[in-house]
C-alpha positions in Angstrom: -48.4 13.2 -0.5 -50.9 10.8 -2.0 -49.7 11.7 -5.6 -46.1 11.1 -4.8 -44.6 7.7 -5.8 -43.6 5.2 -3.2 -39.8 5.0 -3.3 -37.3 2.3 -2.4 -33.8 3.7 -2.0 -30.6 1.6 -2.6 -27.2 2.6 -1.5 -24.3 1.9 0.9 -21.6 4.6 1.6 -21.6 8.1 3.0 -21.9 9.5 -0.6 -25.5 8.2 -0.7 -26.7 9.6 2.6 -27.5 13.2 1.6 -29.6 11.8 -1.3 -31.7 9.7 1.1 -32.0 12.6 3.5 -33.0 15.0 0.7 -35.8 12.7 -0.4 -37.2 12.5 3.1 -36.9 16.3 3.6 -38.7 16.9 0.3 -41.6 14.8 1.6 -41.3 11.8 -0.7 -42.4 8.6 0.9 -39.3 6.3 1.1 -40.9 3.0 2.1 -37.7 1.0 2.2 -33.9 1.1 2.0 -31.7 -1.6 0.5 -28.1 -1.7 1.6 -25.2 -4.0 2.1 -24.9 -6.5 4.8 -23.1 -5.6 8.0 -19.3 -6.3 7.8 -16.7 -7.2 10.4 -14.1 -4.4 10.7 -12.7 -1.9 13.2 -9.9 -2.6 15.5 -9.0 -6.2 15.3 -11.6 -6.8 12.6 -14.1 -8.0 15.3 -16.6 -5.1 15.3 -19.8 -5.5 13.2 -20.0 -2.4 11.1 -23.2 -1.1 9.6 -23.3 0.9 6.3 -23.7 4.7 6.4 -27.0 4.3 4.6 -28.3 1.8 7.1 -27.5 4.1 10.0 -29.3 6.9 8.2 -32.3 4.8 7.5 -32.6 3.6 11.1 -32.4 7.2 12.2 -35.1 8.2 9.8 -37.3 5.2 10.8 -37.2 3.6 7.4 -37.4 -0.2 7.0 -34.1 -1.8 5.9 -33.4 -4.8 3.8 -29.8 -6.2 3.6 -29.8 -9.0 1.0 -26.7 -11.2 0.6 -27.8 -12.1 -2.9 -29.7 -9.7 -5.1 -31.0 -12.6 -7.2 -32.5 -14.4 -4.2 -36.3 -15.0 -4.8 -36.9 -14.4 -1.1 -35.4 -10.9 -1.4 -37.5 -10.3 -4.5 -40.6 -11.2 -2.6 -39.6 -8.8 0.3 -38.9 -6.0 -2.2 -42.2 -6.5 -4.0 -44.0 -6.4 -0.7 -42.8 -2.7 -0.3 -45.0 -1.9 -3.3 -42.5 0.7 -4.7 -43.5 2.8 -7.7 -39.9 4.0 -8.2 -36.5 2.8 -7.1 -33.4 5.0 -6.8 -29.8 3.8 -6.7 -26.9 5.8 -5.3 -23.6 4.0 -4.9 -24.8 0.4 -4.7 -24.2 -2.9 -6.5 -25.1 -3.9 -10.0 -28.8 -4.9 -10.0 -30.3 -7.9 -11.8 -33.1 -7.1 -14.2 -35.7 -8.7 -12.0 -34.9 -6.0 -9.5 -34.5 -2.9 -11.6 -37.4 -3.7 -13.8 -39.8 -4.2 -10.8 -41.4 -0.8 -10.2 -43.9 0.8 -12.6 -41.9 4.0 -12.9 -38.6 2.3 -13.3 -35.2 2.5 -11.5 -32.9 5.4 -11.9 -29.2 5.7 -10.8 -27.1 8.7 -9.7 -23.7 8.4 -11.4 -20.7 10.7 -10.5 -19.8 11.9 -14.0 -21.2 13.6 -17.1 -22.2 10.4 -18.8 -21.3 9.0 -21.2 -17.9 10.1 -20.0 -16.4 8.0 -17.2 -18.6 4.9 -17.1 -17.5 2.5 -14.4 -16.7 2.1 -10.8 -14.4 5.1 -10.1 -15.7 8.1 -12.2 -14.6 10.9 -9.8 -11.1 9.5 -9.4 -10.5 9.1 -13.1 -11.8 12.6 -14.0 -9.2 14.1 -11.6 -6.5 11.7 -12.7 -7.0 12.8 -16.3 -6.8 16.5 -15.4 -10.4 17.3 -16.2 -11.4 20.9 -15.2 -15.1 19.9 -15.0 -17.2 16.9 -14.1 -20.7 16.4 -12.7 -23.4 14.0 -11.9 -26.0 12.3 -14.1 -29.3 10.5 -13.4 -30.4 7.9 -15.8 -32.8 4.9 -16.0 -31.0 1.6 -15.5 -30.8 -1.0 -18.2 -28.7 -4.1 -18.9 -25.4 -2.5 -19.8 -23.8 -0.7 -16.9 -24.0 3.1 -17.0 -25.6 3.2 -20.5 -29.3 4.0 -19.7 -31.2 7.0 -21.0 -30.3 10.3 -19.2 -32.8 12.2 -17.1 -30.8 15.1 -15.7 -27.2 16.3 -15.3 -25.5 18.8 -13.1 -22.0 20.2 -13.6 -19.2 20.7 -11.1 -15.8 22.4 -11.7 -12.6 20.8 -10.7 -9.8 23.0 -9.4 -6.3 22.4 -10.4 -5.3 21.2 -6.9 -8.6 19.6 -5.9 -8.3 16.0 -4.7 -10.8 13.3 -5.6 -12.0 13.6 -1.9 -12.7 17.3 -2.5 -14.8 16.6 -5.6 -16.5 13.7 -3.9 -17.7 15.8 -1.0 -19.0 18.6 -3.2 -20.7 16.1 -5.6 -22.3 14.3 -2.6 -24.3 17.4 -1.9 -24.9 18.5 -5.5 -25.9 15.0 -6.4 -28.4 14.8 -3.6 -30.2 17.8 -5.0 -30.1 16.2 -8.5 -31.8 13.1 -7.1 -34.6 15.2 -5.6 -35.0 17.2 -8.8 -35.1 14.0 -10.8 -38.0 12.6 -8.8 -39.9 15.9 -9.2 -39.3 15.6 -13.0 -40.6 12.0 -13.1 -43.6 13.0 -11.0 -44.4 15.8 -13.5 -44.3 13.4 -16.4 -42.9 16.2 -18.5 -39.5 15.0 -19.5 -37.6 13.8 -22.5 -35.0 11.1 -22.2 -31.6 11.6 -23.8 -29.9 8.6 -25.3 -26.2 8.3 -24.6 -23.7 8.4 -27.4 -21.6 5.4 -27.0 -18.9 6.9 -29.3 -18.2 9.5 -26.6 -17.9 7.0 -23.7 -14.7 6.9 -21.6 -13.9 4.2 -19.0 -13.5 4.6 -15.2 -12.4 1.2 -14.2 -12.2 -0.1 -10.6 -9.1 0.9 -8.7 -6.6 -1.7 -7.8 -3.0 -2.0 -6.5 -1.4 -1.9 -10.0 -3.3 1.0 -11.5 -2.6 3.1 -8.4 1.2 2.8 -8.8 3.0 6.0 -9.7 5.1 6.4 -12.9 7.4 9.4 -12.3 8.6 9.3 -16.0 5.8 11.6 -17.1 5.1 15.3 -17.1 5.0 16.5 -13.5 1.5 17.9 -14.0 0.2 14.4 -14.9 1.9 12.9 -11.9 0.3 15.5 -9.6 -3.1 14.8 -11.2 -2.5 11.1 -10.5 -1.7 11.7 -6.8 -4.7 14.0 -6.2 -7.0 11.8 -8.2 -6.3 8.9 -5.8 -6.4 11.1 -2.6 -7.3 10.4 0.1 -8.2 6.9 -0.9 -6.9 4.4 -2.0 -3.8 6.7 -2.5 -1.1 6.6 -5.2 1.9 4.7 -4.2 5.5 3.9 -5.0 8.4 2.0 -3.3 10.9 3.5 -0.9 13.7 0.9 -0.2 11.2 -1.9 -0.8 8.4 -0.5 1.4 5.2 0.9 0.0 5.1 4.7 0.2 1.7 6.4 -0.4 1.7 10.0 -1.6 -1.4 11.8 -0.5 -1.0 15.5 -1.1 1.4 17.1 -3.6 2.0 20.2 -5.7 4.0 21.0 -8.9 7.4 22.7 -9.2 8.4 23.5 -12.7 11.8 23.4 -14.3 13.8 20.6 -15.7 15.2 18.3 -13.0 19.0 17.7 -12.6 18.5 14.2 -11.1 17.3 11.0 -12.8 13.5 10.5 -12.9 12.2 9.1 -9.6 15.0 10.6 -7.5 14.1 12.1 -4.2 15.4 15.5 -3.3 15.2 16.6 0.3 17.0 18.5 3.1 15.8 15.8 5.5 14.1 18.6 7.5 11.5 20.6 5.7 10.9 19.5 2.1 10.8 16.4 -0.1 10.3 16.4 -3.8 10.6 13.8 -6.6 12.2 14.4 -10.0 9.7 13.8 -12.8 10.0 14.1 -16.6 9.9 17.9 -16.7 9.9 19.2 -13.1 9.5 18.2 -9.5 6.6 16.8 -7.5 6.5 18.5 -4.1 5.2 16.0 -1.5 3.2 17.5 1.4 1.4 14.5 2.9 2.6 10.9 2.8 2.3 7.5 4.5 5.0 4.8 4.7 3.9 1.2 5.2 3.3 0.4 8.9 3.1 4.1 9.8 0.3 6.6 10.0 -0.4 9.4 7.4 1.6 12.6 8.2 2.9 15.8 6.8 6.3 15.9 5.2 8.1 17.8 7.9 6.8 15.4 10.6 7.8 12.4 8.5 11.3 13.8 8.0 11.8 14.4 11.7 11.5 10.6 12.3 13.1 9.4 9.1 16.6 10.1 7.7 16.5 9.3 4.0 19.7 8.2 2.2 20.5 10.4 -0.7 20.4 9.7 -3.6 17.3 7.5 -3.3 15.2 6.6 -6.3 11.6 5.7 -5.9 10.1 2.9 -7.9 
């Protein structure tokens, strides 16, 4: 234990929790956790919600810091007082240099792609959207430019043709946790060679927003299906049904050239709903209309009579 580095862990969502737990289970001294401030949410937006990482840290009896401003000198003093030798970042905010350059052994990040592919805020989503059959996770030392630091380790993860981003997220959450523990062991050994990323091979994974989650049905049906599953379960791909937002959450592909215009819904108003695409139909299995809960297609159709023809847009 005395030869192990003192670790400060930084993260916020569920994705980061197995990594924190894995470090503790492996016997590494995690001397502090940095996470986001508590947020108002829940029913009515009046409940104070703590991050998943904070809840895990409290359960593991690890001191927690929740800075509002990562550039605040007071936070820097508190962080320095933890006397960390190594900092680990899993799904947290962009760090100022004064923070990531603080520990003697540096700061490494777990990123949800095979860097340099899919640099950015949503690597899992874009890998699925783009129809990749493989992704993975990478640990790298942080430097100024986001997701560009020298690589320590990678692990690979297959993507099934019907996997959603949620499916990949959950598998990567566990696989990435093991990669974090393995990376610490590698750093402790001192026997590693850093790999410089080739910027020429970099691809973007930009933050998801309302506009880049809107469905374009005038594309090959396989691409539309990949788009839906790449945004499932959150934030969900969407279109408009008679002026209301309609989220498509689970789908499948039906081949064969459509007889209807692109974007046309085909349904018996009882058991199935599909949408005409460029070269086939997108079968819709789970969906959510604005103001209603998520439901399977058959349940949705029991409470909704859709005028035919209807063109989504």
